[in-house]
Structure formats: structure tokens, C-alpha cells
C-alpha positions as CSV (number, residue, x, y, z in Angstrom):
1,M,156.2,83.0,120.7
2,D,159.1,82.3,123.1
3,G,158.2,84.6,125.7
4,R,160.6,87.5,124.8
5,G,158.8,90.9,124.2
6,D,161.7,92.5,122.4
7,S,161.7,90.0,119.5
8,E,158.9,91.5,117.5
9,T,160.0,95.1,117.7
10,P,161.6,96.5,114.5
11,D,165.2,97.4,114.7
12,F,165.7,101.0,113.9
13,G,169.3,101.8,113.2
14,D,171.4,104.7,114.4
15,P,170.8,107.7,112.6
16,A,174.6,108.5,112.5
17,L,175.1,105.1,110.8
18,D,172.3,105.9,108.4
19,A,173.8,109.1,107.4
20,R,177.3,107.7,106.9
21,R,175.7,104.9,104.8
22,A,174.0,107.5,102.6
23,R,177.0,109.6,102.4
24,W,179.4,106.5,101.2
25,T,176.4,105.4,98.8
26,A,176.2,108.8,97.0
27,A,180.0,109.2,96.9
28,L,180.7,105.7,95.4
29,T,177.9,106.0,93.1
30,G,178.9,109.3,91.8
31,A,182.6,108.1,91.4
32,V,181.5,105.1,89.3
33,L,179.1,107.0,87.0
34,A,181.8,109.6,86.6
35,L,184.3,106.9,85.4
36,A,181.8,105.3,83.2
37,G,180.8,108.7,81.7
38,V,184.6,109.5,81.2
39,A,185.2,106.1,79.6
40,A,182.3,106.4,77.3
41,A,183.4,110.0,76.3
42,V,186.8,108.7,75.2
43,L,185.4,105.6,73.5
44,R,182.8,108.2,71.5
45,A,185.4,110.7,70.8
46,S,187.5,108.2,68.9
47,G,184.6,107.4,66.5
48,S,183.3,109.5,63.5
49,G,180.0,110.4,65.3
50,P,178.7,113.8,66.2
51,V,180.7,116.0,68.6
52,L,177.8,116.4,70.9
53,V,177.9,112.7,71.9
54,P,181.0,112.6,73.7
55,A,180.5,116.1,75.0
56,A,177.3,114.8,76.7
57,Y,178.9,111.9,78.2
58,A,181.7,114.2,79.4
59,V,179.4,116.8,80.9
60,G,177.4,114.0,82.7
61,A,180.7,112.6,84.0
62,V,181.4,116.1,85.4
63,V,177.9,116.4,86.9
64,C,178.3,112.8,88.5
65,A,181.9,113.9,89.9
66,L,180.4,116.8,91.5
67,A,177.7,114.8,92.9
68,S,180.3,112.4,94.4
69,V,182.2,115.4,96.1
70,L,178.8,116.7,97.7
71,G,178.0,113.1,98.8
72,S,181.3,112.6,100.5
73,R,180.7,115.9,102.3
74,G,177.1,115.0,103.6
75,R,175.0,116.9,101.0
76,T,173.3,113.5,100.1
77,R,170.0,114.9,98.8
78,R,171.8,117.1,96.5
79,A,174.2,114.6,95.4
80,L,171.3,112.1,94.4
81,W,169.7,114.7,92.4
82,L,172.9,115.5,90.6
83,L,173.4,111.9,90.0
84,V,169.9,111.7,88.4
85,V,170.8,114.7,86.1
86,G,174.2,113.3,85.3
87,A,172.8,110.0,84.2
88,M,170.2,111.9,82.3
89,V,172.5,114.0,80.4
90,M,174.5,110.7,79.6
91,A,171.4,109.2,78.4
92,L,170.7,112.2,76.2
93,G,174.3,111.8,74.6
94,D,173.4,108.1,74.0
95,Q,170.2,109.2,72.3
96,F,172.1,111.3,69.8
97,D,174.4,108.5,69.0
């Protein structure tokens, strides 16, 4: 111990900074997942598989894009749930493949 009393207190961040970080995380994650879903839909549409597979990827990409918009507007809880739903829809398309 060096005698300073404030060295052992946990550093709680600014709530506004935490909210901004959550907003950016939701928005960027939604954008990345939407781009991945669009790329997968385009790749699967060129193949001879069932039509349901690229449609599932495209719908999942749209849901993730909507989550990105909601996340950028501060609706992070809804955005994160939509990200989960969008990823599940894309995983369902992967199961049909």
C-alpha cells in the first residue's frame, strides 16, 4: 500500500460515455452482420440450392440493418435483440443449405 486511498476504488465510467459506446457497438455490429448477410445471399443465389437459403440470408441482413439503424439512434436494447434474431434467421438459412 502506498498510502493513497483512491487507488483501490473501482473506476466507474461516465454513463454518457457508456451509452455512446453501446450505441456505436450496436450500430457497427449491425452493419457488419448486414453486409455479411448480403454477401452470403448473393453467393447462395448464384448456386443451384433452394430459394429459401438466399432468402433467409437476405431477411437476416435486413433485420440486422434495421438493428444497426436502431442502435445508431440509441435504442440499443432493441437493436441487440434484433441482432440476435437476424443472426438466428441467417443461421436457419445455413441449416437449409
